[in-house]
ZASENU-885945 format. One record per residue (C-alpha): x, y, z; residue in three letters. Coordinates in steps of 0.02 Angstrom, whole numbers, plus 32768, in hexadecimal, padded with zeros to 4 digits. Example, Ala and Ser with C-alpha at 12.3 -4.5 7.8 and 13.67 -1.06 7.14 Angstrom:
REM residues 2
   c1   c2   c3   r
 8267 7F1F 8186 ALA
 82AC 7FCB 8165 SER
END
This chain:
REM residues 689
   c1   c2   c3   r
 EDEC EF09 9426 MET
 ED8E EE8E 93AE ASN
 EDBF EEF9 9303 THR
 ED8B EE66 92A2 SER
 ECE4 EE88 92C0 LYS
 ECCF EF2D 9263 THR
 ED02 EED4 91C6 ILE
 EC87 EEBE 9133 ASN
 ECDD EE20 90D7 PRO
 EC4A EE29 9061 ASN
 EC6B EEE7 903D SER
 EC98 EF1F 8F84 THR
 ECED EFBD 8FB5 GLU
 ED64 EF55 902D LEU
 EDA8 EEE0 8F96 LEU
 EDA7 EF85 8F36 LYS
 EE18 EFFE 8FAB ILE
 EE84 EF52 8FFD ARG
 EEB0 EF37 8F35 SER
 EEE0 EFE7 8F11 LEU
 EF37 F00D 8FC5 LEU
 EF87 EF5F 8F9A THR
 EFDD EF91 8EF8 MET
 F004 F039 8F3D PHE
 F06C F00C 8FD6 PHE
 F0C9 EF87 8F60 PHE
 F0E5 F00D 8EDC ILE
 F12A F086 8F51 ILE
 F18B F010 8FB9 THR
 F1DB EF91 8F53 TYR
 F1B8 EFC3 8EA7 HIS
 F255 EFEE 8E3C GLN
 F25C F080 8DBC SER
 F20D EFF4 8D2D PHE
 F254 F065 8CAA ALA
 F2F2 F040 8CD5 GLN
 F2BB EF7F 8CE3 ASP
 F28B EF95 8C30 LEU
 F32C EFAC 8BF7 MET
 F37C EF33 8C5C GLN
 F31D EE8D 8C44 GLN
 F386 EE3F 8BBD ASN
 F40A EE66 8C32 GLU
 F46F EDE3 8C92 LEU
 F4AA EE24 8D37 PHE
 F4BC ED70 8D87 TRP
 F522 ECD6 8D76 HIS
 F512 EC26 8DB8 THR
 F593 EBF8 8E2D ASN
 F5E3 EB5B 8E4C ALA
 F57F EB44 8EFF ASN
 F4D1 EB2E 8EC3 GLN
 F4C0 EBEE 8ECE GLY
 F4D4 EC99 8E62 ILE
 F551 ED29 8E6F THR
 F54D EDD7 8E37 TRP
 F5FE EE05 8DFC ASP
 F61A EECC 8E29 LEU
 F6D0 EED6 8DF1 THR
 F6AA EEEF 8D38 LYS
 F5E3 EF2C 8D4E GLU
 F5B4 EFC2 8CE9 ASN
 F50B EFC9 8CE2 ARG
 F4E5 F024 8DA0 LEU
 F489 F06A 8DF6 PRO
 F42C EFC8 8E07 HIS
 F3B9 EF84 8E92 ASP
 F34A EEEA 8EB6 ASP
 F321 EE8C 8F53 ASN
 F2F6 EDE1 8F9B ILE
 F280 ED97 9018 GLU
 F2C5 ED12 909B MET
 F251 ECB1 9110 SER
 F244 EC41 91A3 GLY
 F19F EC3E 920C SER
 F1B1 ECA9 927F LEU
 F1F8 ED33 9229 VAL
 F217 ED71 914F SER
 F279 EDF4 911C GLY
 F28E EE4C 9080 ILE
 F332 EE78 905B ILE
 F353 EF22 8FDD GLY
 F404 EF40 8FAE TYR
 F41F EFDE 8F2D LYS
 F4DC EFD4 8EEA VAL
 F519 F096 8E94 ASN
 F574 F0C2 8E1E LYS
 F615 F0B1 8E96 ALA
 F5E2 F003 8EBD LYS
 F5B0 F038 8F79 GLN
 F51C EFDA 8FB5 VAL
 F484 F024 9019 GLU
 F437 EF74 907A ILE
 F36C EF91 90B0 THR
 F32F EF0B 9126 ARG
 F27B EF0D 9126 ASP
 F25B EE82 91D3 ILE
 F1B1 EE3E 91C8 ILE
 F15D EDDF 924E PHE
 F0D1 EDA6 9221 PRO
 F082 ED54 92BD GLN
 F08B EE01 9309 LEU
 EFFD EE75 92E2 ARG
 EFDE EF24 9306 LYS
 EF56 EF93 931E PHE
 EF12 EFE6 9276 SER
 EE95 F067 9260 LYS
 EE36 F023 91BB SER
 EE0C EF6D 919C ASN
 EE62 EF77 90F8 GLU
 EF07 EF8E 9157 SER
 EEE8 EF0D 91D8 MET
 EEFF EE86 9160 TYR
 EFB8 EEC7 9142 ARG
 EFCB EF08 91F7 ALA
 F068 EE90 9224 TYR
 F0D6 EED0 928A LEU
 F176 EF06 9208 ARG
 F1E9 EF89 9200 SER
 F26E EFCB 917D GLN
 F326 EFE9 91B1 TYR
 F3C5 F02E 9158 THR
 F481 F01C 9186 ASP
 F458 F0AE 91F9 ASP
 F43A F019 9283 ILE
 F4EE EFC2 9270 LEU
 F573 EFD2 92EB PRO
 F601 F068 92D0 VAL
 F69B EFFC 929A ILE
 F751 F052 92C3 THR
 F7EB EFFE 9294 LEU
 F886 F073 92AC GLY
 F82B F106 9308 GLU
 F7C0 F113 924C LYS
 F722 F0F4 9246 LYS
 F712 F05B 91CF PHE
 F6B2 F04F 9124 GLU
 F6A1 EFC0 90CC THR
 F6B3 F01A 903A GLY
 F696 EFC1 8F7C VAL
 F63C EF25 8F63 LEU
 F69A EE9A 8F03 ASP
 F5FF EE36 8EE5 SER
 F579 EDEF 8F39 ILE
 F525 ED31 8F43 SER
 F47A ECDA 8F5D ILE
 F45D EC2A 8F98 GLN
 F3D4 EC17 9016 GLY
 F41E ECB1 9062 LYS
 F471 ED55 9023 ILE
 F520 EDA2 9030 SER
 F589 EE3C 901A PHE
 F637 EE21 8FDE TYR
 F696 EEBB 8FF6 PHE
 F756 EEEF 8FB1 LYS
 F7BE EEEC 9056 GLN
 F7FF EFA4 9092 ARG
 F871 EFBA 9105 ASP
 F8AB EF15 9101 GLY
 F7FA EECE 913C ILE
 F772 EE74 90C7 GLN
 F6AD EE6D 90EC VAL
 F645 EDF9 90D9 ILE
 F575 EE26 9104 ARG
 F505 ED93 9112 THR
 F444 EDA2 9124 LEU
 F3DF ED16 9141 PHE
 F338 ECE4 91BE PRO
 F336 EC7C 924C ALA
 F2C5 EBD4 9229 MET
 F268 EBC8 92B8 ASP
 F27D EC78 931D LYS
 F248 ED36 9338 ARG
 F2EF ED6C 92D7 CYS
 F345 ED9B 923D PHE
 F409 ED9A 9243 VAL
 F492 EDFB 91E9 GLU
 F52E ED9D 91F5 LYS
 F5D7 EE11 91EA TRP
 F675 EDC4 91C3 THR
 F711 EE22 91D7 LEU
 F7C5 EDD2 917F ILE
 F86B EE0D 919D ASN
 F8BD EE1D 9101 LYS
 F956 EE68 9145 GLU
 F9F2 EE11 9186 LYS
 F9D5 EE4D 9234 LYS
 F962 EE54 92C1 SER
 F8D2 EEED 929C GLN
 F877 EF17 9330 LYS
 F7BD EF4B 931F ILE
 F736 EF9B 9383 MET
 F67C EF73 935F ILE
 F603 EFF2 93CE GLY
 F57D EFBE 9416 ALA
 F4CD EFAE 93AF THR
 F422 EFAE 93FC GLU
 F38D EFFA 93C6 LEU
 F2D7 EFC2 943C ILE
 F224 EFD7 93FC GLN
 F191 EFC3 9472 HIS
 F0F3 EFBC 9429 GLU
 F03A EF7A 9477 THR
 F000 EF0F 93D6 GLY
 EF53 EEA8 93B2 PHE
 EFA5 EE16 941A HIS
 EFF9 EE5F 94A7 GLY
 F09A EEC7 94D3 GLN
 F124 EEC2 9449 TYR
 F1C7 EED5 9462 LEU
 F24E EEFB 93CB ARG
 F308 EEDE 93D4 LYS
 F395 EEFF 9363 ILE
 F43A EECB 93BC THR
 F4D9 EE7E 939A THR
 F554 EE04 93EC ASP
 F5EC EE69 93B3 ALA
 F685 EE76 9434 LYS
 F6B5 EF22 9448 PRO
 F76E EF05 942B GLU
 F7B6 EE7D 93D1 ILE
 F867 EE48 9394 ASN
 F867 EDF9 92C3 ILE
 F903 ED94 929A GLY
 F946 ED91 9207 PRO
 F8D0 ED23 9192 SER
 F857 ED0A 922B GLU
 F795 ED49 922F GLN
 F718 ED87 9298 TYR
 F66B ED6A 928F THR
 F5DB EDC1 92DC PHE
 F509 EDC0 92CD GLY
 F4A2 EE4D 92C6 ILE
 F3F2 EE23 930A TYR
 F346 EE5A 92E2 PHE
 F2CC EE08 935C THR
 F230 EE2F 93A7 ALA
 F1BD EDC3 9430 ARG
 F107 EDCF 9481 LEU
 F0EB EE07 951D ASN
 F13D ED7B 9596 ASP
 F1A9 ED1A 950D GLU
 F269 ECF8 9538 PRO
 F2E8 ED46 94BF GLU
 F2F6 ED00 9428 PRO
 F398 EC95 9422 GLU
 F42B ED14 93E4 ARG
 F49D EC92 93BB SER
 F4E7 EC93 9307 LEU
 F52A EBE9 92E1 THR
 F483 EB8A 932B ALA
 F413 EC1C 92BA ILE
 F473 EBF4 9222 GLU
 F47C EB3E 924A HIS
 F3D6 EB3C 9238 LYS
 F3CD EB89 91A8 ARG
 F454 EB24 9144 ASP
 F3F0 EA7B 9185 LEU
 F348 EABA 9127 PHE
 F3BB EAE4 908C LEU
 F406 EA44 90A7 ASP
 F368 E9E5 909F SER
 F334 EA56 8FF4 ILE
 F3B8 EA21 8FAE SER
 F3C0 E96C 8FC8 SER
 F2F8 E936 8F9B ASN
 F2C6 E957 8ED6 LEU
 F35D E971 8E88 VAL
 F360 E9B8 8DD8 PHE
 F3E7 E999 8D61 LYS
 F3EB E9DF 8CA6 SER
 F47C EA0B 8C30 PRO
 F42B EAC9 8C67 ASP
 F481 EB00 8CF8 LYS
 F411 EBAC 8CF7 THR
 F37D EB2B 8CFC ILE
 F3B9 EAC3 8D7D ASN
 F3E9 EB5C 8DFD THR
 F33D EBB1 8DDC LEU
 F2EE EB16 8E1A PHE
 F345 EAEA 8EB3 TYR
 F325 EBBC 8EDA PHE
 F26D EB8C 8EC5 SER
 F281 EB0A 8F38 LYS
 F2C3 EB75 8FB9 ILE
 F237 EC13 8FA3 ARG
 F1A6 EB8F 8F92 ALA
 F1E6 EB33 9023 ALA
 F227 EBAC 90A8 GLU
 F17F EC15 90A0 SER
 F135 EBBA 9134 ILE
 F0F3 EC11 91C1 PHE
 F0B1 EBDB 9274 LEU
 EFF4 EC0B 928F SER
 EF7B EBF5 9311 ARG
 EF3C EB46 92C6 LEU
 EFF1 EB11 928E GLY
 F05D EB25 91EA LEU
 F026 EB81 9163 VAL
 F071 EB9A 90BF HIS
 F056 EC56 9084 SER
 F094 ECC2 9002 PRO
 F0FD ED4C 9045 GLY
 F126 EDC6 8FE1 GLY
 F117 EE50 906A GLY
 F066 EE48 906B ASN
 F016 ED92 907B TYR
 F048 ED36 9125 TYR
 EFFA ECCC 918D VAL
 EF75 ECA8 9123 GLY
 EF47 EC3B 9091 ILE
 EEF3 EC38 8FE8 TRP
 EE80 EBDC 8F80 ALA
 EEF5 EBF2 8EF5 ASN
 EFAA EC09 8F3A ASP
 EFA4 EB6F 8FD9 GLN
 EF1A EAEA 8F93 ALA
 EF4C EB0B 8EDF GLU
 EFFA EB32 8EC2 TYR
 F076 EAFD 8F59 SER
 F00E EA73 8FB1 SER
 F017 E9EF 8F29 PRO
 F0DA EA22 8F01 PHE
 F10E EA02 8FC5 PHE
 F0D5 E949 8FA2 SER
 F156 E92E 8F28 TYR
 F1EB E984 8F8C LEU
 F1C5 E93F 902D GLY
 F1F1 E9C1 90BA TYR
 F186 E989 912B GLN
 F161 EA3D 9169 THR
 F116 EA66 90AE GLY
 F09D E9D2 90D3 MET
 F057 EA02 9174 GLN
 F034 EA9F 9136 ALA
 EFF0 EA47 9098 ALA
 EF71 E9EB 9100 MET
 EF51 EA84 9184 ASN
 EF23 EAEC 90D2 ALA
 EE9E EA6A 90B9 TYR
 EE55 EA50 9164 ARG
 EE3F EB14 9164 ILE
 EDCB EAFC 90D7 PHE
 ED8A EA6C 9105 GLN
 ED66 EABA 91AD LYS
 ED1D EB52 916B ASN
 ECA5 EAF8 90E3 ILE
 EBE9 EB5B 90DA PRO
 EB5D EB1A 912B LYS
 EAE6 EB64 90C0 ASP
 EB28 EB3E 9015 GLY
 EB82 EBE2 8FE2 GLY
 EC44 EC05 8FB1 LYS
 ECDB EBBD 8FF3 ILE
 ED4F EC3D 9032 TRP
 EDB9 EC7F 8FD4 ALA
 EE56 EC9F 9049 SER
 EE62 EC8C 911F PHE
 EED4 ED1D 915A GLU
 EEED ED6B 920D LEU
 EF48 ECC7 9251 ASP
 EEDF EC71 91CE VAL
 EE5B EC9C 9233 GLN
 EDDA ED12 91BF PHE
 ED90 ECDF 9139 PRO
 EDB2 ED46 907B PHE
 ED52 ED56 8FEC GLY
 ECD9 EDA8 8FA4 GLU
 ECB4 ED56 8F01 TYR
 ECBE EC9B 8ED1 ASP
 ED68 EC9D 8E57 ARG
 ED53 EBD3 8E35 GLY
 EDB1 EBBE 8EE0 ASP
 ED34 EB13 8F0E ALA
 ED84 EAC7 8E5A ALA
 EE3B EB0F 8E92 MET
 EE27 EAB4 8F3D ILE
 EDF2 EA10 8EF5 ALA
 EE67 EA16 8E67 TYR
 EEF6 EA3C 8ED3 GLY
 EEBE E9D1 8F72 ALA
 EE98 E93A 8EF3 THR
 EF46 E93B 8EB5 HIS
 EF9D E952 8F74 PHE
 EF4F E8C2 8FA6 LEU
 EF66 E846 8F20 LEU
 F02D E88F 8F23 ALA
 F030 E869 8FCD SER
 EFFF E7BE 8FC6 GLY
 EFAA E7CC 9079 ASP
 EF15 E773 907B ARG
 EEE6 E7CF 912C LYS
 EF0B E86F 90E2 LYS
 EE83 E86F 9057 ALA
 EE0B E80D 90D7 GLU
 EE24 E8B8 9144 GLU
 EE13 E92F 90CA ILE
 ED95 E8E1 9059 TRP
 ECF3 E91D 9091 PRO
 ED3F E9CF 9039 LEU
 ED5D E987 8FB0 ILE
 ECBF E959 8F8D ASP
 EC81 E9E4 8FCB TRP
 ECCF EA43 8F42 CYS
 ECA8 E9D2 8EB1 LEU
 EBF6 E9DD 8ED9 GLU
 EBF3 EA9E 8EEC TYR
 EC42 EAA1 8E4E SER
 EBC8 EA3E 8DF3 ARG
 EB2D EA99 8E23 LYS
 EB86 EB1D 8DE9 ARG
 EB93 EADE 8D2B VAL
 EB24 EB33 8CBC THR
 EAB7 EB0F 8C1F ALA
 EB4A EB07 8BB8 ASP
 EBA8 EA8F 8C1F GLY
 EC33 EAFD 8C6A ILE
 EC45 EB3D 8D21 VAL
 EC14 EBF3 8D4A ALA
 EC77 EC59 8DB4 SER
 EC6B ED14 8DE4 GLU
 ED15 ED2B 8DCB SER
 EDB8 ECD5 8DE7 ASP
 EE67 ECD5 8E2A GLU
 EE8E ED7C 8DE7 LEU
 EDF8 EDC1 8E34 GLU
 EDC3 EE46 8DB8 GLY
 EE62 EE89 8D8E ARG
 EE3A EE42 8CE2 PHE
 ED89 EE14 8CA4 PRO
 ED5B ED59 8CB1 SER
 EC9E ED53 8C93 GLY
 EC0C ED00 8CF0 SER
 EC79 EC51 8CB5 ALA
 ED39 EC4E 8C98 ASN
 EDA1 EBC2 8C4D LEU
 EE0B EBB5 8CEC SER
 ED78 EB84 8D57 THR
 ED43 EB06 8CD8 SER
 EDEA EAAA 8CBF SER
 EE18 EAB3 8D7E LEU
 ED74 EA55 8D94 TYR
 ED90 E9DA 8D00 TYR
 EE3A E9AE 8D4A ALA
 EDF9 E996 8DFE ALA
 ED71 E927 8DC1 LEU
 EDFA E8AA 8D4D VAL
 EE5A E8B9 8E04 GLN
 EDB4 E8A3 8E70 ALA
 EDA7 E7F3 8E13 GLY
 EE52 E7BD 8E40 ARG
 EE52 E7DF 8EF1 LEU
 ED9B E794 8EFB ALA
 EDD6 E6FC 8EA7 LYS
 EE78 E6E9 8F0F ALA
 EE1A E717 8FBD MET
 EDA5 E68A 8F93 GLY
 ED02 E6F7 8F5F LYS
 EC69 E6A5 8F0F SER
 EC6C E68E 8E55 PRO
 EBE6 E703 8E2B SER
 EC34 E7AA 8E79 LEU
 ECD0 E765 8E19 ILE
 EC63 E75F 8D74 ALA
 EC09 E7FE 8D9B ASP
 ECBA E851 8DA1 TYR
 ECEE E820 8D0E GLN
 EC49 E836 8CB1 LEU
 EC57 E8EA 8CE7 ARG
 ECF4 E904 8CBB SER
 ECFF E8D0 8BFE LYS
 EC4C E94F 8C03 LYS
 ECB3 E9E5 8C3F MET
 ED2E E9C2 8BC4 SER
 ECCD E9BC 8B32 SER
 EC67 EA60 8B8F ALA
 ECFC EAC1 8B93 ILE
 ED27 EA84 8ADF GLU
 EC7C EAC9 8A93 HIS
 EC72 EB4F 8AFC TYR
 ED27 EB9D 8B0C PHE
 ED73 EB5E 8A71 GLY
 ED90 EBF9 89E8 ALA
 EDEF EC37 8972 LYS
 EE46 ECC8 89B8 MET
 EEDD ED50 8965 GLU
 EEB7 ECC9 88CD GLY
 EEE7 EC28 894E LEU
 EE84 EBA4 8976 ASP
 EE86 EBB3 8A1C THR
 EE08 EBD3 8ABF TYR
 EDBB EC85 8AFE LYS
 EDD0 EC97 8BAE TYR
 ED1B ECBB 8BB8 TYR
 EC7C ECC7 8B57 LYS
 EC8E ED81 8B1D GLU
 ED42 ED99 8B02 ASN
 ED95 EDD5 8AA1 LYS
 EE52 EDD4 8ACB THR
 EED1 ED3E 8ADD LEU
 EEEF ED17 8BA9 ARG
 EF7A ECC1 8BF9 ALA
 EF08 EC3F 8C47 TRP
 EECF EBFC 8BA8 ILE
 EF6E EB72 8BD3 CYS
 EF02 EB25 8C55 LEU
 EEA8 EA99 8BC7 PRO
 EF6D EA6B 8BAC LEU
 EF96 EA66 8C60 VAL
 EEF7 E9F4 8C88 VAL
 EF22 E98D 8BF1 GLY
 EEA4 E9DC 8B5F ILE
 EF0B E9DB 8AE1 ASN
 EE88 E9FA 8A3A GLN
 EEC0 EAB0 8A34 ARG
 EF7A EA85 8A4B LYS
 EFD8 EAD8 89B0 ALA
 EF70 EB7D 89BE GLY
 EF77 EB79 8A70 THR
 F035 EB6F 8A79 LEU
 F03C EBEF 89F2 ASN
 EFD6 EC5E 8A58 ALA
 F042 EC70 8B03 LEU
 F0FD EC4F 8A9E PHE
 F0E0 ECE2 8A11 ASP
 F03F ED40 8A3A LYS
 F04C ED60 8AE9 LEU
 F109 ED45 8AFA TRP
 F180 EDD9 8B47 SER
 F222 EDDD 8BA1 THR
 F1C5 EDC1 8C48 ASN
 F172 ED2D 8C13 GLY
 F0C1 ED0A 8BDC VAL
 F043 EDB5 8BD9 LEU
 EFAA EDAB 8C4F THR
 EF3E EDF6 8BAD GLU
 EF7C EE25 8AFC LEU
 EF3E EED2 8AD9 LYS
 EF8F EF25 8A3C PRO
 EF2B EFC2 8A3A GLU
 EF60 EFEA 8AFE GLU
 F013 EFEB 8A9F ASN
 F048 EF41 8AE6 GLY
 EFFB EF31 8B96 ASN
 F089 EEF3 8C03 LYS
 F01E EEB9 8C6E VAL
 F06C EDFA 8CBB PHE
 F05C ED70 8D42 TRP
 F0CF ECEC 8D3C ASP
 F061 EC71 8D8D ARG
 F00E EC81 8CD2 GLY
 F0B4 EC55 8C8B THR
 F0E6 EBD4 8CE8 LEU
 F043 EB73 8CD9 TYR
 F061 EB89 8C1A ALA
 F11B EB31 8C1A PHE
 F0CA EA98 8C7C ARG
 F035 EA96 8BF4 GLY
 F0B0 EA94 8B60 ALA
 F122 E9FE 8BAE PHE
 F08D E9B5 8BE2 LYS
 F035 E9B5 8B30 ALA
 F0E6 E98F 8AFE GLY
 F135 EA2C 8AC0 ALA
 F1D0 EA0B 8B0C ALA
 F233 EA6E 8A85 ASP
 F1D2 EB00 8A89 ARG
 F1A9 EB0E 8B3C GLY
 F269 EAF3 8B5E LEU
 F298 EB83 8ACC GLU
 F222 EBF7 8B47 ARG
 F254 EBC9 8BF0 LEU
 F30E EBC9 8BD5 SER
 F2F5 EC84 8BB3 SER
 F278 EC87 8C43 TYR
 F304 EC43 8CD2 SER
 F369 EC97 8C8B GLN
 F313 ED3A 8C9B THR
 F2CE ED09 8D43 ARG
 F37C ECDB 8DA5 LEU
 F411 ED37 8D43 LEU
 F3A9 EDCF 8D1D GLY
 F36D EE74 8D61 PHE
 F2EF EE3B 8DDA ARG
 F33A ED93 8E2F VAL
 F34F ED10 8E77 PRO
 F299 ECC0 8E60 TYR
 F1FB ECC5 8DF4 VAL
 F179 ED47 8E37 VAL
 F0CA ED72 8E56 GLU
 F09A EDFA 8DD5 ALA
 F0CF EEB7 8D89 TRP
 F09C EF44 8D8D PRO
 F029 EF01 8E2B GLU
 F0A8 EED3 8ED4 ASN
 F14A EF16 8E7F GLY
 F169 EE58 8E44 MET
 F172 EE1C 8EF1 ALA
 F1C5 ED6C 8F00 GLN
 F121 ECF3 8F48 LEU
 F144 EC5B 8F86 SER
 F0C2 EBF3 8F10 ALA
 F0F8 EC2D 8E6A GLU
 F1A1 EBD4 8E95 SER
 F13B EB3D 8EC0 ALA
 F0F0 EB3C 8E0C LEU
 F190 EB48 8DBF TYR
 F1C4 EAAD 8E09 CYS
 F12D EA6A 8DCF ARG
 F161 EA84 8D15 ILE
 F1DF EA03 8D25 PHE
 F166 E96A 8D84 THR
 F0DF E970 8D3E GLU
 F102 E9D7 8C89 GLY
 F1B9 E99B 8C65 LEU
 F192 E8F5 8CB7 LEU
 F0D0 E8EA 8C80 GLY
 F0AD E898 8D3E ILE
 EFED E88B 8D6E GLU
 EFDD E824 8E0A PRO
 EF52 E78A 8DE6 THR
 EF55 E73B 8E9E SER
 EFB1 E745 8F38 PHE
 F046 E6EC 8EF6 ASN
 F020 E6F8 8E29 SER
 F050 E783 8D9E PHE
 F048 E7B3 8CF7 LEU
 F0EE E7E2 8CC5 LEU
 F0F5 E83B 8BF5 ARG
 F1A0 E87D 8C04 PRO
 F1F1 E915 8B87 ASN
 F29B E916 8B66 LEU
 F2C1 E9C0 8B02 PRO
 F325 E9A8 8A6C ALA
 F3AC EA0F 8AA8 LYS
 F3CC E9A4 8B4A TRP
 F406 E8FC 8B58 ASP
 F3E8 E8CE 8BE9 TYR
 F37A E909 8C8D PHE
 F356 E8C2 8D3E GLU
 F2EB E8DC 8DD4 LEU
 F316 E891 8E68 LYS
 F2D3 E874 8F27 SER
 F236 E888 8ED7 ILE
 F1BE E880 8FA5 LYS
 F12E E84C 8F3E VAL
 F0B3 E7C0 8F5C PHE
 F107 E7A8 9014 ASP
 F1A6 E776 8FC1 SER
 F249 E7B1 8F76 SER
 F263 E7A4 8EC8 ILE
 F2E5 E7E2 8E3C ASP
 F2A5 E7E3 8D80 ILE
 F33D E7FC 8CF9 LYS
 F329 E81F 8C43 LEU
 F3BC E7E7 8BC5 LYS
 F3BD E807 8B05 ARG
 F401 E768 8AB3 GLU
 F3EA E7A4 8A02 LYS
 F34A E7C4 89D7 ASN
 F2F9 E770 8A76 ARG
 F2F8 E79F 8B2B ILE
 F347 E72A 8BB2 ARG
 F2BA E730 8C53 LEU
 F303 E6FA 8CF1 ASN
 F285 E70E 8D7B VAL
 F2C5 E6CA 8E29 VAL
 F25B E6B2 8EB5 ASP
 F2BD E6C2 8F5F GLN
 F356 E680 8F1B GLY
 F304 E5FC 8EC5 LYS
 F2F9 E60F 8DEB ILE
 F246 E5EC 8DBA ILE
 F259 E631 8D03 ILE
 F2EB E630 8C96 ASN
 F2B6 E632 8BE4 ARG
 F2C7 E68C 8B53 LEU
 F213 E709 8B11 ILE
 F1F8 E771 8A91 LYS
 F1DC E83F 8AD8 ASN
 F146 E869 8B0B ASP
 F11C E79B 8B25 GLU
 F0A0 E77F 8BAD GLU
 F0B5 E708 8C2F LEU
 F061 E6B8 8CDC SER
 F0DE E6D0 8D5D VAL
 F0A4 E65C 8E0C LYS
 F113 E657 8E97 LEU
 F13D E5BA 8EF8 LYS
END
């Protein structure tokens, strides 16, 4: 049954239904009571701990009930673990286990896009534990901790303390709940553990699916004084004649730990702000774990309960792929290259627009409107290829960049800016016939393409053409979009625009600073909220509260890149505390109210890029050179970014205040190449050996 033949990707009705169903699903499934959230937005529930993690101490907590959820992923599974703590400090845990590659049959075209094999499981599936002829209950929570896994610590009851830890297998269709029983008594205790087995058969799009929930717990154990016993509960799936997924708790956890160790040791950020340090580390985890095995190889996908085994021109080509060239995570590098390869393989033959996304195992294209996707792809790909320091990769992907830039050139209007039917918000907010986002990204893509072409030895005339076109685009952006809005010299987002919009930050991000002061005031004063920058300022609607974190994350990058380190840090510190330690943790999110603040992974990549391209001002200029423009905020005496796996090398960048100057150290593979005093916000050119 080839149901994909019934889908018309150019259907306006399909796009509307798709958007409505997406919002409805997440509001029903994951959306917390925002009335409660509004009261708690300024409250911090969590604190950082000594292990690069965060802890919620329940021993003195009285702001209950409270609930939240966290997503964790491996290449063949994703789990959204919901937890609700009541006033008695007892927890209800819900496991939404998703097997993204195993799609179900669906009755509508719309639901087919999201027809992942998934189910929610409550604690009803847990084995019955008996202690002393009486059913044992875990009882009251002591604390919860998160550090690449989520662990629930219970107060001891009848001499037994319980720790429950949940995490995904990195390379199997398996999600694990690990139970640790610790005997706090001075005598041995006999414990009986009942059997757990739930089997679900289903005929799906790819064949026969078999899901199982099982445990490897022994039916009877004796735990000596101060000893512990550990067992696992496994949520697995298999397709047709696939072998049963491995049920080795030690092996599965070891691979998760290896992944976390790798992420911890690369692109290491240190500053005086422990909250920012921790959120940076957490952001690396979320950005890197959301990589799934597809029929075309590994691909990075947003996740969030909705977007798996697919790629998007914004989330993957623009946001996450350039980040992986700094992280040095080879799985991420493979996923980035595969994303660009898929877009390149599907370059339109008739001169039409490029697709915005590829879903359904990255084999079905989608995108009714031209959202400026060609500019997004060119902007992300040129940065990725330069920072990767790999000429072969650049030669392979150059045809895609060339096509995207030529397509955008053909869309340039008589006013000199780039026309596009929509933007990445896909009509959720008006964008006119030409928007600031598309033109800004095209401008930056031209600048980077000129540098890439030179590094590749392309013709001087081509390089000069890119440089000339970028200068013209910069001028056109100023003349067409430059405007006084709310009394500030900033930008209108499109010609008829009358309200301040979050994406006015993009000129700062790409190095256009003529309206820096007014734009920063618009972003960090007029548009600022407890959840960052609002998407649009609409005072007549009693303070429109819609926000998309990606706009805030770009605003921070633009502020630091434009030299406003102190202004940026003030808002960044507040925002980071809310996201890491507040009412919705531990990652930056997609949006509200749409998708109920889902923890999409590419947004986490954008958080890390605040520091690489914003605070440090890194701009790749060839395969082994870059511009560096560091900004050390007045409140910080130092910061450093170590093990930056960029330009096919490993570099450390350290800043330390010395009176009214900054001591800059740049180390390339263990060798110091720069050790000098500089002014804050001074630009340098760095060439690696």
